[in-house]
C-alpha positions in Angstrom: 95.7 153.7 115.8 97.5 151.2 117.7 99.0 154.2 120.0 100.8 157.8 119.9 102.4 158.2 116.6 101.8 154.6 116.2 99.8 153.1 113.4 98.9 150.0 111.0 97.0 148.8 107.9 94.6 145.7 108.0 93.6 144.8 104.7 89.9 145.6 103.6 89.1 142.0 102.4 89.5 140.6 106.2 86.7 142.9 106.8 82.8 141.6 106.0 81.6 145.2 106.2 83.6 148.3 106.4 84.4 149.5 110.0 83.5 152.2 111.0 86.0 155.2 112.5 86.8 155.1 116.1 85.8 150.7 116.3 88.4 148.7 118.6 89.7 146.0 117.0 91.6 142.9 118.1 94.7 142.6 115.7 98.2 140.7 115.6 101.1 141.9 114.4 102.5 140.4 111.0 105.3 142.6 109.5 106.0 146.2 108.5 106.2 148.0 105.3 108.4 150.8 106.1 107.8 152.4 109.0 104.3 151.2 108.7 102.7 148.4 110.8 101.3 145.6 108.8 98.3 143.9 111.0 96.0 141.2 110.4 92.2 140.6 112.0 92.8 136.8 111.1 95.6 136.0 112.5 94.4 137.6 115.7 91.2 135.1 116.0 94.2 132.1 114.6 96.1 132.9 117.9 93.4 133.2 120.2 91.8 129.9 119.0 95.3 128.5 119.1 95.3 129.6 122.7 91.7 128.4 123.7 92.2 125.0 121.8 92.4 121.7 124.1 92.7 117.9 124.0 89.3 116.6 122.9 87.9 119.8 121.5 86.2 119.8 118.0 87.8 121.6 115.5 87.1 122.7 111.6 90.5 122.2 109.4 90.8 122.2 105.7 93.4 119.9 103.8 96.2 121.3 102.3 97.9 118.8 101.2 99.1 114.9 102.7 102.3 112.7 103.2 103.1 108.9 103.1 102.2 109.1 107.2 98.6 111.1 106.5 97.0 114.5 105.7 98.7 117.9 106.4 95.9 120.8 107.8 95.3 124.1 108.6 93.0 125.4 111.4 93.1 128.7 110.2 96.8 129.6 109.9 97.6 126.9 112.7 99.4 124.1 110.7 97.8 120.5 112.1 99.1 116.8 111.2 96.2 113.5 110.8 97.8 109.9 111.0 96.0 108.0 107.7 94.4 105.7 110.6 92.6 108.7 111.7 91.0 110.2 108.8 88.2 107.0 108.4 86.9 104.7 110.3 87.9 102.0 107.3 90.9 102.3 105.6 91.6 105.0 103.0 93.7 103.9 100.2 93.5 107.5 98.6 94.4 110.5 100.7 94.3 113.1 97.6 90.4 112.4 97.7 90.4 114.9 100.7 92.2 117.7 99.4 91.2 121.0 99.8 87.9 119.5 102.2 87.1 121.1 105.2 87.1 118.4 108.0 85.5 118.6 111.5 88.2 116.7 113.8 88.9 116.0 117.3 92.1 117.5 118.7 94.1 114.4 120.0 97.5 116.0 120.6 98.7 119.5 121.2 102.4 120.6 121.8 102.6 124.2 122.4 106.2 124.6 121.7 106.3 123.6 118.9 102.6 124.6 117.4 102.0 121.5 116.4 98.3 119.8 116.5 97.6 116.2 115.7 93.9 115.5 114.7 91.3 112.8 114.2 88.3 112.9 112.0 88.1 109.0 112.5 86.8 109.6 116.4 84.5 112.2 115.5 83.0 109.5 112.9 82.7 106.6 115.2 80.7 109.1 117.7 78.3 109.6 114.8 78.0 106.0 114.0 77.2 105.5 117.6 74.3 107.6 117.7 72.8 106.6 114.9 73.1 102.7 115.5 71.5 103.8 118.8 69.1 105.5 116.9 68.5 102.7 114.6 68.3 100.4 117.4 65.1 102.4 119.0 63.4 101.5 115.9 63.8 97.9 115.5 61.8 95.3 116.8 61.6 91.5 116.6 59.8 90.9 113.6 60.8 93.7 111.5 61.5 93.2 107.7 63.9 95.1 106.0 67.1 95.6 103.2 70.8 95.2 104.3 73.7 94.9 102.8 75.6 91.5 103.1 79.5 92.8 105.0 81.4 89.8 106.0 80.8 85.8 105.4 82.0 83.5 107.7 81.9 79.5 108.5 78.8 79.8 111.1 76.8 82.9 109.0 77.1 85.9 107.5 77.1 89.7 108.7 74.4 92.2 107.3 74.3 95.7 107.5 71.1 97.2 108.1 71.7 100.9 108.2 74.5 101.1 110.2 73.8 98.3 112.6 75.7 94.9 112.0 73.7 91.7 112.0 74.3 88.3 112.1 72.5 85.8 109.5 73.1 82.4 110.9 74.2 80.1 108.3 70.7 77.8 109.2 68.8 80.5 108.2 70.5 81.8 104.8 68.1 79.5 102.6 65.9 76.7 102.7 68.2 73.9 101.8 71.6 73.3 103.5 74.2 75.0 103.1 78.0 74.5 104.4 79.3 77.8 103.9 77.1 80.7 103.3 79.1 81.7 100.3 77.3 79.0 98.9 74.2 81.2 98.7 75.5 85.1 99.5 78.5 87.6 98.3 80.2 90.4 100.3 78.1 92.9 98.8 75.2 91.3 97.9 71.8 93.3 99.1 69.1 91.1 100.9 65.5 91.1 102.6 66.1 90.0 106.2 63.5 90.0 109.2 65.0 90.4 112.6 64.1 87.3 114.9 66.3 88.6 118.1 67.9 91.8 119.7 70.9 91.3 122.0 73.2 93.6 124.2 76.8 93.6 122.3 
């Protein structure tokens, strides 16, 4: 009952349990079937979430499709978009792999007039990576021996990922014999055992 001689119906599927007679509900009008109002609790929640959303807030969005620019998503019933550059920290070659996935993202832009939201998953991943890096740094000390993976080779040495932290292994510390370039002994992706010599800020 919405008022005197004014009633509507909410699909039973929208209820987690059967509501009690007399229970008050927040609903949204989504259509009409003759004189009958078609109502939705889910739509009312989506409208409330949309009104409360701010730039910088986190939201769980479901990927519903993709285009050449990025991912198309839904936050409840509200459409959102994520540029390809904001899907992950690194380059993503196959956006189709995200189809149907629920992703925790940061809201980077809101256009209420056009009901448009722009999201970034990359920002969330960068914050998580920074937290893991700080945690890992707290467990490291000069002399620690651990395994890592070679991520990059330069003339002066090799960069090695040791659990979210990238360390530099100078070319003079790669082998007992003199090397002109790290690629003479290592290759990208190779797992190596390394010892921490020094920890510096930055």
